[in-house]
Backbone as CSV, one residue per row, in Angstrom:
resi,resn,N_x,N_y,N_z,CA_x,CA_y,CA_z,C_x,C_y,C_z
1,UNK,56.890,72.026,-0.781,57.064,70.636,-1.158,58.288,70.101,-0.419
2,UNK,58.153,68.914,0.146,59.248,68.295,0.893,60.262,67.680,-0.058
3,UNK,61.460,67.483,0.463,62.528,66.872,-0.327,63.001,65.620,0.389
4,UNK,63.188,64.537,-0.365,63.695,63.282,0.178,65.098,63.047,-0.345
5,UNK,65.923,62.464,0.495,67.258,62.068,0.076,67.362,60.569,0.317
6,UNK,67.776,59.833,-0.699,67.876,58.384,-0.563,69.057,57.873,-1.375
7,UNK,69.454,56.658,-1.090,70.531,56.026,-1.844,69.951,54.849,-2.610
8,UNK,70.370,54.703,-3.865,69.965,53.561,-4.678,71.205,52.984,-5.344
9,UNK,71.121,51.710,-5.737,72.301,51.110,-6.362,72.454,51.617,-7.800
10,UNK,73.642,51.422,-8.325,73.989,51.970,-9.638,73.108,51.422,-10.763
11,UNK,72.719,50.159,-10.673,71.903,49.599,-11.753,70.515,50.237,-11.786
12,UNK,69.935,50.501,-10.618,68.635,51.170,-10.584,68.768,52.606,-11.079
13,UNK,69.825,53.277,-10.692,70.064,54.639,-11.170,70.193,54.649,-12.690
14,UNK,70.897,53.664,-13.225,71.029,53.575,-14.681,69.689,53.378,-15.361
15,UNK,68.839,52.565,-14.755,67.508,52.335,-15.319,66.677,53.616,-15.286
16,UNK,66.774,54.353,-14.187,66.037,55.621,-14.077,66.571,56.617,-15.103
17,UNK,67.878,56.705,-15.225,68.467,57.615,-16.211,68.050,57.250,-17.635
18,UNK,67.901,55.947,-17.900,67.436,55.523,-19.223,66.018,56.015,-19.474
19,UNK,65.177,56.003,-18.440,63.814,56.529,-18.580,63.838,58.019,-18.897
20,UNK,64.747,58.724,-18.241,64.886,60.165,-18.494,65.391,60.386,-19.922
21,UNK,66.407,59.624,-20.337,66.969,59.766,-21.685,65.924,59.512,-22.768
22,UNK,65.026,58.551,-22.514,63.982,58.218,-23.491,62.763,59.132,-23.348
23,UNK,62.856,60.103,-22.435,61.793,61.079,-22.180,60.487,60.427,-21.728
24,UNK,60.616,59.283,-21.039,59.452,58.637,-20.431,59.072,59.397,-19.164
25,UNK,60.081,59.889,-18.461,59.902,60.788,-17.322,60.769,62.014,-17.579
26,UNK,60.418,63.101,-16.934,61.153,64.343,-17.214,62.456,64.480,-16.427
27,UNK,62.549,63.746,-15.319,63.743,63.852,-14.484,63.808,62.677,-13.516
28,UNK,64.922,62.561,-12.823,65.031,61.529,-11.786,63.955,61.745,-10.721
29,UNK,63.755,63.000,-10.347,62.737,63.302,-9.331,61.354,62.903,-9.809
30,UNK,61.064,63.154,-11.079,59.771,62.774,-11.641,59.597,61.261,-11.585
31,UNK,60.653,60.518,-11.895,60.592,59.053,-11.847,60.311,58.571,-10.429
32,UNK,61.007,59.123,-9.464,60.821,58.715,-8.069,59.420,59.088,-7.588
33,UNK,58.987,60.284,-7.932,57.652,60.745,-7.525,56.572,59.823,-8.094
34,UNK,56.674,59.504,-9.389,55.688,58.609,-10.015,55.710,57.224,-9.375
35,UNK,56.906,56.715,-9.111,57.013,55.390,-8.505,56.392,55.374,-7.109
36,UNK,56.651,56.401,-6.318,56.069,56.463,-4.978,54.550,56.608,-5.037
37,UNK,54.051,57.430,-5.956,52.597,57.571,-6.101,51.960,56.232,-6.477
38,UNK,52.585,55.511,-7.399,52.053,54.208,-7.815,52.091,53.210,-6.663
39,UNK,53.174,53.228,-5.889,53.302,52.308,-4.763,52.258,52.606,-3.687
40,UNK,52.101,53.868,-3.338,51.117,54.252,-2.321,49.712,53.883,-2.792
41,UNK,49.403,54.124,-4.068,48.096,53.757,-4.611,47.889,52.245,-4.544
42,UNK,48.914,51.465,-4.895,48.814,49.999,-4.863,48.549,49.496,-3.442
43,UNK,49.255,50.065,-2.464,49.053,49.660,-1.069,47.639,50.007,-0.619
44,UNK,47.154,51.214,-0.985,45.781,51.601,-0.627,44.770,50.618,-1.202
45,UNK,44.955,50.261,-2.470,44.036,49.327,-3.116,44.100,47.948,-2.453
46,UNK,45.297,47.510,-2.098,45.438,46.225,-1.413,44.723,46.238,-0.066
47,UNK,44.862,47.330,0.673,44.196,47.435,1.970,42.679,47.436,1.820
48,UNK,42.179,48.118,0.790,40.736,48.111,0.538,40.283,46.695,0.194
49,UNK,41.055,46.015,-0.636,40.725,44.635,-0.987,40.685,43.730,0.223
50,UNK,41.675,43.882,1.104,41.701,43.085,2.331,40.483,43.383,3.203
51,UNK,40.110,44.651,3.293,38.936,45.032,4.094,37.661,44.432,3.502
52,UNK,37.571,44.399,2.175,36.400,43.786,1.544,36.329,42.297,1.853
53,UNK,37.466,41.620,1.803,37.492,40.189,2.116,37.040,39.958,3.550
54,UNK,37.542,40.770,4.475,37.152,40.632,5.882,35.649,40.869,6.034
55,UNK,35.140,41.912,5.372,33.711,42.220,5.467,32.842,41.101,4.916
56,UNK,33.207,40.589,3.747,32.419,39.505,3.154,32.583,38.206,3.927
57,UNK,33.711,38.030,4.599,33.892,36.834,5.432,33.005,36.909,6.667
58,UNK,32.883,38.119,7.204,32.050,38.316,8.387,30.571,38.229,8.049
59,UNK,30.177,38.872,6.952,28.781,38.877,6.530,28.754,38.494,5.043
60,UNK,28.635,37.200,4.766,28.647,36.762,3.361,27.453,37.326,2.594
61,UNK,27.643,37.556,1.283,26.522,38.065,0.497,25.413,37.029,0.412
62,UNK,24.198,37.514,0.286,23.039,36.634,0.160,22.906,36.237,-1.310
63,UNK,23.273,34.994,-1.626,23.242,34.535,-3.008,21.843,34.520,-3.587
64,UNK,20.840,34.475,-2.739,19.470,34.442,-3.217,18.907,35.835,-3.474
65,UNK,19.731,36.866,-3.242,19.250,38.228,-3.421,18.777,38.454,-4.852
66,UNK,19.557,38.022,-5.813,19.189,38.134,-7.217,19.209,36.730,-7.813
67,UNK,18.065,36.187,-8.091,18.023,34.869,-8.707,18.282,35.002,-10.204
68,UNK,18.689,33.920,-10.825,18.914,33.921,-12.271,17.627,34.310,-13.012
69,UNK,16.505,33.858,-12.514,15.218,34.165,-13.147,14.950,35.666,-13.112
70,UNK,15.162,36.282,-11.941,14.934,37.723,-11.807,15.890,38.516,-12.684
71,UNK,17.133,38.093,-12.731,18.127,38.786,-13.546,17.747,38.703,-15.017
72,UNK,17.365,37.524,-15.479,16.958,37.351,-16.878,15.749,38.230,-17.195
73,UNK,14.802,38.315,-16.273,13.613,39.135,-16.480,13.992,40.609,-16.599
74,UNK,14.884,41.084,-15.741,15.295,42.488,-15.792,15.990,42.797,-17.111
75,UNK,16.814,41.867,-17.589,17.528,42.101,-18.845,16.560,42.170,-20.011
76,UNK,15.590,41.289,-20.048,14.637,41.299,-21.169,13.724,42.512,-21.117
77,UNK,13.556,43.104,-19.954,12.711,44.291,-19.827,13.447,45.578,-20.209
78,UNK,14.772,45.525,-20.345,15.527,46.713,-20.702,15.183,47.150,-22.134
79,UNK,15.056,48.449,-22.378,14.652,48.931,-23.704,15.827,49.117,-24.662
80,UNK,16.766,48.249,-24.708,17.890,48.403,-25.609,17.565,47.763,-26.870
């Protein structure tokens, strides 16, 4: 496992230490690891969203693919 060294301001360190004190995270490293995982996941999701927008802009969905009539018929045919 790799190790990162970084500098943060005192107020952020205090906030992280408060999370540790309240046992929300197990350590400073755990807090940083969770934050980085969340950030990387958020960026990945944003990039996927952007790619979807580009794709739909290039080839818009066919609104006539499912008409309201067809959708209503499928719902009434469901055995629920």
